[in-house]
MIKE-826084 format. One record per atom (N, C-alpha, C, O): residue in one letter; x, y, z. Coordinates in steps of 0.05 Angstrom, whole numbers, plus 5000, padded with zeros to 4 digits. Last residue first. Layout:
aXYZ ...
% end
This chain:
e489951265159 e490551505142 e489051725165 e488951975160 s492850645148 s491450845163 s491951025150 s493651025132 d496550395116 d493950195133 d492250395152 d490650315169 g500850605093 g498050615074 g495950425100 g493650335094 g504650485129 g505350345104 g502550425094 g501550215085 d505250485178 d502650435178 d503050355149 d501750165142 s510950705181 s510350415192 s507850315187 s507550075189 d512851115130 d511351065152 d510650775160 d509850625142 f519651225118 f517251135109 f515051075134 f515950995156 q525051415136 q522451605137 q520151555129 q518351725128 t528950885161 t527751075136 t525451235149 t524351175169 p534850475183 p533350645185 p532250845159 p533750945142 v535449855163 v536150115150 v533650325161 v531450345151 v538749275185 v536849485188 v537849695181 v540149765185 q541148695157 q541648915166 q538949065175 q536948935171 a543348045143 a540948215145 a542648415156 a544948375164 n545447545109 n546347775118 n544547945118 n543648025096 w541246885132 w542447165108 w543747305123 w543747255147 g541246445167 g543146495149 g543646705131 g545646745117 q536946495203 q536746395184 q538946335162 q538446205142 d538946975243 d539346685249 d538946465228 d540146255231 n538447415200 n540247335211 n541147065221 n543146945214 l532447405209 l533547275178 l536747185184 l537646975176 y531547515261 y530847225249 y532447165223 y533546955216 r534148065260 r534847905280 r534147545268 r535847365268 t530248275228 t533548275222 t534648025233 t535647835222 f525848265264 f525248135237 f527948065216 f528047915197 i527148625300 i526148255309 i526048165279 i526247925276 d527849035281 d530048885295 d529948625302 d531648445307 t523249205251 t526049165239 t528248975255 t529848825245 y517849195238 y519149085262 y521349035252 y521748805243 g517949835201 g516249555210 g518049515232 g519449685244 h522750005151 h520350065170 h517949785176 h516949615161 t527449555128 t526049795126 t523549715148 t522749505158 v533249155117 v530749105125 v530149495135 v531849645146 y536848855062 y536049105082 y533149125091 y531149115077 i540548195054 i537848355063 i537548625080 i537948635104 n544547815013 n544948125027 n541048235030 n539548335013 e542847534981 e544847415004 e543947685026 e542947695048 a537647324939 a539347484950 a540647404976 a539547244990 g533247034916 g536146844922 g537547104931 g539947034930 t528247214915 t529647334905 t532747214907 t534447344896 e525046834945 e524746814918 e527047004904 e527746934881 r526646974999 r527346734991 r526946724958 r528646604945 i523147365002 i526047415006 i527447164995 i529447194981 a517747214995 a519147404977 a521747394981 a522947414960 w517446835039 w517446745012 w518946884998 w521146804989 l517547245080 l520147065081 l520146975052 l522147015038 l513247545069 l515747675070 l518147445063 l519947455047 g508947135077 g509647275057 g511647425054 g512247445030 d509047055127 d509946735106 d510946935086 d513346925078 w508047535154 w510047395162 w511147165133 w513347135124 d504947935094 d505147745123 d507947655127 d509747675111 a505148475055 a506348205061 a505748145096 a506148285116 h500148915052 h502448885063 h503048615057 h500948495052 d494849085055 d495649085032 d499149085029 d500549205012 s490848655099 s492148935085 s493748855060 s493848635049 i485848535145 i486348545115 i488248745108 i487648975109 v481548375193 v484448385185 v484848325153 v484348115141 f475848795222 f476648625196 f480348645187 f481548835179 g473248935275 g476349005256 g476048765236 g475948535245 r468249385299 r469049095290 r471849145280 r472749375277 d466949835320 d465649515334 d466449335327 d466049115338 g472350155353 g470950035328 g468549865344 g468349785367 a477050315378 a474450335393 a472750335365 a471750555358 r482850325373 r481150425356 r478150445361 r476850585346 r484349945420 r484750305417 r482950455393 r481950675396 r482149535409 r480849635438 r481749945431 r480350145434 r486149315364 r483349355357 r481349575388 r479449725383 v491049405392 v490349605375 v487149595368 v485749795366 g490049005425 g490549215436 g490849475416 g490849705424 r490648535387 r488248555400 r488048825414 r485748915415 l492148555322 l493648595353 l490248685364 l488448825355 a489848465272 a491148265282 a491748295312 a491848095327 m488849005255 m487048895263 m487148685282 m485748655302 w494349145224 w494149195255 w490749095269 w490349135294 g491249085172 g492548915187 g493048885216 g492648685230 s483949255166 s487749345177 s488949125183 s488048965199 a478849635168 a479849455157 a482949495154 a484249685144 f474549785225 f477249795210 f477949585193 f477749355202 a467850025225 a469249755236 a471849895214 a471550045194 s460750225264 s463650215256 s465950055250 s466549905268 e453850215262 e456150115272 e459250255255 e459150365233 q448550655274 q451050585265 q452550445277 q452950495301 a444051235274 a444250865282 a446850775265 a446850825241 g445951765242 g443951685258 g445251425270 g447651425276 f448152055202 f447351775194 f445651685216 f443851525209 r451152425233 r448352465221 r447552265203 r445952345186 r456452195240 r453952245265 r451152285251 r449152165259 a460252365201 a458952095199 a456652155224 a454452115214 w461152865208 w460752815184 w459352565190 w456952555182 q463152865262 q460352945262 q459752955231 q457553045227 s466052185266 s466052455267 s462852605266 s460752485270 g466451625262 g465951805294 g465552065296 g465052185317 l471251665214 l469351525231 l468551675260 l469951805275 a475351935189 a472352095188 a470051935210 a467852025218 s479451735197 s478851945212 s476352085212 s475452275226 p479851295162 p479051175190 p478751395199 p477251355219 p475451465094 p477851455117 p477651385140 p475351375148 a470251015081 a470651285085 a473851275103 a474451105120 l464050785059 l466750695062 l468551065060 l468351255045 v458050545090 v459650805078 v462750735079 v463750645100 l452750205067 l455550175078 l456450415066 l456050495043 a445350245080 a448450285067 a450750195084 a450750135108 g440350075094 g441949945087 g444449965082 g445849775079 p437150665058 p437350495084 p439450315066 p440250335042 h437651225039 h439551015034 h439950835052 h442150805063 d434551655050 d434651595019 d435951335010 d435951224988 k436451775098 k434751625102 k433951555067 k432551355064 p441252195092 p441651805100 p439151665093 p439351435083 n441252555028 n439552435063 n439652165063 n438951985048 l446053035009 l445252715013 l443852605034 l444852565056 e448253495018 e445753515005 e443953205009 e441553165011 p453953425023 p452253635045 p449353495044 p448253385063 t454852734996 t454953105000 t453153155022 t451653015034 v458252174985 v456652295010 v456252615005 v458052745016 l457151834920 l458952014945 l456852184965 l454652284960 t456451164912 t454651444913 t456951584931 t458151484950 t458350704868 t458450794891 t456851044887 t456051134865 d458450044833 d457650344835 d457450414862 d456650254878 p465049744838 p461949774838 p461250064839 p462650264844 l470349814792 l468949824810 l466249844817 l464849964800 t475049604744 t472649594748 t471649684779 t472849524793 i480050094715 i479449944739 i476549954746 i475350164752 g481150494676 g479750244666 g479849974696 g479849734694 q482950964692 q485250754681 q484050514674 q485450324666 g478351214713 g479251284693 g481451154682 g482051224660 r478550854766 r476050814744 r477150944713 r476850804693 l482551134790 l482650884776 l480950774756 l481550634737 v479251644794 v482451634785 v482751364764 v482951344740 a474651534821 a474851664794 a477051594785 a476851454764 n477751314873 n475651164857 n475651304827 n476851174809 t479751864892 t481451674883 t479751404859 t480451334837 n474252124905 n476452154883 n478552044872 n479352094849 e472251744940 e470851744915 e473151844889 e473651744867 v475551824984 v475251524974 v474351554942 v475351434924 a474552314996 a477552254993 a477651934982 a479651834971 t468652375004 t470652524980 t473252344975 t473952254953 h466151705019 h467451975031 h468952095012 h470751955001 t460251324992 t463851395001 t464151655004 t462551814994 l456550834997 l456351044996 l460051185000 l461851075013 i452650254968 i455350384979 i456250684971 i456550764948 p446450014983 p447950194964 p450550224982 p450550235007 g445849224994 g445749494999 g447349704987 g449649634981 v447048714984 v446848815010 v445349055007 v443249065020 e448748714926 e446148614930 e445848764964 e444048924966 p454348804926 p452449024928 p450148994928 p448749204928 a458848594973 a456848484960 a454348714955 a452748794973 l466148724961 l463248784977 l461148664961 l461648614937 m471148644941 m469948484958 m466748464973 m465648294988 s471749164920 s471248984905 s471148714920 s470948524904 l472249504965 l469949554945 l469449344925 l467249324913 l477149374982 l474649284995 l471849284974 l470149114971 r480749614940 r480049344943 r477649194958 r476548984951 q479050144955 q478550014924 q478649734927 q476849604918 a481550225002 a479150264997 a477650044974 a476049864975 k487350094992 k485449895011 k482149965006 k480449785006 g488250484947 g489350164944 g486950034963 g485149894954 l487351014983 l488450894952 l489650654965 l491250614984 s484851145025 s483051175006 s484151124975 s482951164954 y484450665081 y486050835074 y484450885037 y483350695026 a477650555116 a480050395105 a481750715081 a480550905070 g472150405157 g474550535152 g477150425136 g478450225144 l465350365154 l468050235139 l470950325129 l471850335106 f459450315177 f461750515172 f464350375171 f465150265191 a452750185163 a455050075171 a457850255152 a458150305128 t446950425194 t449150355178 t451950355177 t453350515189 k441750005218 k443750155223 k444950185199 k444450025181 g437249625214 g437149915210 g439650075220 g439250295231 e438849115218 e438549225242 e437049505241 e435949595260 a440548995169 a437548835176 a435949005205 a433649025212 a445249255167 a442949335146 a440349245162 a438449395167 c447948935196 c447349275204 c444449315193 c442349365204 r447448495171 r447148495201 r446148675207 r444048685220 a451148635125 a447848555126 a446348515152 a443948515152 w455848715147 w454248905136 w451548855128 w449949045125 w456948255167 w457248395182 w455148685170 w453448815182 a457747875115 a455547825131 a454948055161 a452848035173 n461448185093 n458748225080 n456448105101 n454148195104 l465948085127 l465148365116 l461948405114 l460348555126 d465547515123 d465247615146 d464547915151 d463147995170 a467647465061 a463947315070 a464647395102 a463547195111 a471947725055 a469947805047 a467547715055 a465547865056 v474647375090 v475047575096 v472547725086 v471047845102 d475246975057 d473746885082 d473847185096 d472747175118 a477147135004 a474747004999 a473347055038 a471147155043 q482447195020 q481647405023 q477747385025 q476247525038 p485246745082 p484746855046 p482547035049 p481147075069 a488547085131 a487046925124 a485747005093 a485347235084 w495647315147 w492847365135 w491047175126 w492047055108 r498747265203 r498947135178 r496247195174 r494447155191 f502847605251 f501047675228 f500847505201 f502147555180 v505547305284 v502547385292 v500947415271 v498647335267 p511147455274 p509747115268 p506047145269 p504547005255 l512847975240 l513147895266 l510347555256 l508747515238 g512248405205 g514848275204 g514748135235 g516448195252 f509748835172 f508048635192 f510248425190 f509948265171 t513449195147 t511249355160 t509949105182 t509249165205 s518049155129 s517648915150 s515649035166 s515549015191 e521149195063 e519549315078 e519849075106 e521248885105 t527649015038 t525448985043 t523749095064 t524849105086 i532549034986 i531649225002 i528549185015 i526849325004 f537348604969 f534348624967 f534148854994 f535248835016 h542348404922 h541848474945 h538548614949 h537548724929 h542048054870 h544848044899 h543748154928 h544148054950 c536747744852 c537947994861 c539847884870 c539847654877 k530847704818 k532647564827 k535347854831 k535548064819 v523647864837 v525647894820 v528847784833 v529047774857 p517147614839 p519647574850 p522347654831 p523047504812 e511148044828 e513647824817 e516547844827 e518048034823 f504648104857 f507648084856 f509147894840 f508747654838 p499948284801 p500848134825 p503648164822 p504948214802 e497048934807 e498748804787 e500148534809 e501248604830 s491148864835 s493148994835 s494648854820 s493948624816 m486248654836 m486248864830 m488749024825 m488849234813 g487148144858 g484748114837 g484448364830 g482448394816 d490748054894 d487648134901 d486048164883 d483648214888 d495347504907 d493447624881 d491247714891 d489647544899 i500247644956 i497047494947 i496447654924 i496847894922 v504447974975 v504747724946 v502647524943 v502947304932 k505848664974 k504348364983 k504448204964 k504548264940 y509949204987 y508648954973 y507048774985 y507048745009 d513349824983 d511449684999 d510249424974 d509949464950 g519349684959 g518049954961 g515749774982 g516649594995 s524349464941 s521749344942 s519249474946 s517149394937 a529749504907 a527949654923 a525149514922 a523949484901 v535149114890 v531849124888 v531049264911 v531449184933 w540949034857 w540249104878 w536549154871 w535749224849 v546348714821 v543048764820 v542548814848 v543648664864 e552248774777 e551048774808 e548048874809 e547349094799 g553648904731 g552748624735 g552048584768 g551348374778 a554549494731 a556649284727 a555949044734 a557848914745 v548149554762 v551149684755 v552549464759 v552349294777 e541449544762 e543449374763 e546149564751 e545749714732 v535049504794 v538049724790 v540349614789 v541649574809 r528549534806 r531049434806 r533049484791 r532349514768 i523249674846 i525449754829 i528549614830 i530149604848 q516549494855 q519749444855 q521049524838 q520449484814 a510749804845 a513249654836 a515549684851 a516449894859 s503349974841 s505849934853 s508249804844 s507449614830 g498549974804 g501150154799 g503850134817 g506050224810 p494849904861 p495449844835 p497050094828 p497150314839 v499049594915 v496149824903 v496649834871 v498749774860 h502449054915 h501249254935 h498649444931 h496549414943 g505448884876 g502648694887 g500748874908 g498448844914 a509649024851 a510048944879 a507448834893 a507448724915 p512048904782 p509848884802 p510148834831 p510848604837 h518249254768 h516549014770 h514749054790 h515249184810 y522649674724 y520849684746 y518649424749 y517249394729 s529249774729 s526949734717 s525049714739 s525449734763 v536150034699 v533850064719 v530749974705 v529850034683 t542250144697 t541050054679 t538350004708 t538949944731 a546150694705 a544950454723 a542650334701 a541350514689 g549951044698 g551650804694 g549550624707 g550350424719 g544751464664 g547851414673 g548851104667 g548750974646 i540051014660 i540451294675 i543151274678 i544051104692 q536850594618 q539150714625 q538651004636 q537251174626 r530850144631 r532050524620 r534350524635 r534450484660 q526549644605 q529249744621 q530150004610 q530250074586 e519949404630 e521549594611 e524549644625 e524949674649 g517849184669 g520249054653 g520849164631 g522149054613 y511949684661 y513049424680 y514849254661 y513849174640 a513750254640 a512050044632 a513949804648 a516349754648 i513450974661 i515150744647 i513950454653 i512950444675 g512751634659 g512051394657 g514051134651 g515951134635 e515052214691 e515252044665 e514551814674 e515351754697 a513752924711 a514152584715 a513552454692 a511952534675 d513253474738 d515553374725 d515953094726 d517852994738 i507053654761 i509253524769 i510453494744 i508853484725 e501253954788 e502653944768 e506253854773 e507753984788 g498953454845 g498753724820 g500453704804 g501553494800 l499253084876 l501553254875 l501553454857 l503453604852 r494852764864 r495652794899 r497553044890 r496853244902 h493752634817 h491852744829 h493152864855 h492153074865 r499352434805 r498252744792 r496552784808 r497052994820 m498752004829 m500852194837 m500452414829 m501152604842 v494451744792 v494651834823 v496652024836 v495952184853 p497251694746 p494651884749 p494752004775 p494852234781 l502551394756 l502551664754 l500651794758 l500851984773 a501950794763 a501651004790 a501651354783 a500851534798 a501950634710 a499650594725 a499250734751 a497150784761 d506150754693 d504950884682 d501850854699 d500051014699 t511450784749 t509850594727 t507750794713 t507651014724 a515651364753 a514151194764 a512351014737 a512051084714 l519851894756 l519451664743 l518351494763 l519451454785 y520552574763 y519052354781 y519752144752 y520252244730 s524753204785 s523053054765 s521552724776 s521852664800 g524953464834 g524953594807 g524053424784 g522553514767 m520453484886 m522153304871 m522353564840 m520853724831 g516053634913 g518053764921 g520053694899 g521653874895 d511653064955 d512153414928 d514753474939 d515753414961 r512552424954 r513052624960 r513352874945 r514852904926 a510951764958 a511151914930 a510852234943 a508552304942 h511151585007 h513451454982 h513551644962 h515551704950 d508051755037 d510051725049 d512351665032 d514751665039 a502951685007 a504451995011 a506852015020 a508152225015 h502951214946 h502251304974 h503351584983 h504551714966 g505051074896 g503851274897 g502451464929 g501451684933 h510850784889 h508050744885 h507051024895 h508751184903 t516050854881 t515150654876 t512450534876 t511650314869 i519851294830 i518151294854 i516650984857 i516050874836 l526051714834 l524951514822 l522651344845 l523251274868 a527552314822 a526152114845 a525551874828 a524451894807 r532852814826 r530852634802 r530252414826 r531752344843 a533653244861 a532453264834 a531753124813 a530653184792 v529453214920 v532353194905 v531053254870 v528853294860 p527153324984 p526353504957 p529053384944 p531053444957 r526052775026 r526753035019 r526653154990 r525952994974 w525352225018 w523752435034 w524152685042 w522952795060 p525351824954 p526751954979 p524152134995 p521852184986 d524551404924 d522751444945 d524251634965 d524451594989 i531351314909 i528651154901 i527251254929 i528251214951 y535251844867 y534551704896 y531451514887 y529951544868 f540251884822 f537651854835 f536751744856 f537751534864 d545551774789 d544451994808 d542152024804 d541452164785 g546951264781 g545251414759 g544651684770 g542951814758 a551651244819 a551851124783 a549451264768 a549751354745 a548851264862 a550551504850 a551151424826 a551151614810 c542951214888 c544651174867 c546451274851 c545851374829 y539951254950 y541651374926 y542551184914 y542950974927 i534651334992 i536051104982 i537351254957 i535851384943 g534451945033 g533451695018 g535551575009 g537851645013 n537352365052 n535652445027 n533152255024 n530852315018 e541252115081 e539052315093 e537352365074 e535252445085 t541951475043 t542251725056 t540651875078 t538851765091 f544950915035 f542050995048 f543251275060 f544851305078 t545550724966 t546950764989 t544250925010 t542151015001 l546850154917 l545150364923 l546350454953 l547950304964 v552049934896 v550250064880 v547750284891 v547050504881 p557550084944 p555449954939 p553450134909 p553550374903 a564450174905 a562050304919 a559950114919 a559949954899 r569449634904 r567349814890 r565349854912 r564549704929 t575249544925 t573149494934 t570749784919 t570750024923 m581649404887 m579849614904 m577049554903 m576249504880 
% end
């Protein structure tokens, strides 16, 4: 008799019958295993949550009082008939791939991931498995990331030019993960770093976990922009160009996102600059991660699913598209 798959794809999310739990469910369920704290993966209304110790503080900040338990990377947990463990995904601090083993059959749900070490998130670790569920947010050959040091040099040069011209530099980035990564890339000697409330609240949570970030100043109604010449303001993309931002007077705006690799997206954003940097794997990173798993069966979720799946099948993998309700931006916009 053919055994049922360890993980199945249901209207509530990725389900494990042997353990009676869901991975990153998008509808309320009794037991949810969460890969990371972004809003499309960690949703409100679950009976209980299991996430890495490092992901829980942000989840509690976002979701309030929840029934949640932490787990260390690599720790094995028996849930019903399934053995579960969490492994670094490199996406944002605390993010994880979730490994599920039942009767010797191993599945890994990647969540969102990147394979380069950004110096802040726990570096990605490939996990051997038979079945791999992978994102494909940037699953096109056009998406190939430049070294982080090169992007940092361009970013700081732009900020320094804005400061020299008497302009405030506004940088748009998602408030969890991307904003803190950019902070770690900024050169504080250029000028003061100011933050939107959404970014600063997340900074406070991560600083409380021992993550070192440069000094920042929260933008409050009382803050006088003239007291902060040459500043860079880090804010969610939705705040750029708003009335909140206009009180700073002369300014330039920039977006930091993998989508900035596409000329059409840069034009639609209408920012002065676009910096190509993402917390997701690029084309080469996706293929490297899949090869490293040793999996023959690949399930492709949010992103360029059809094109990426077709390529994988042409290369000899058994790949199929799995529709999900995860945001294809995956934290690259807010």
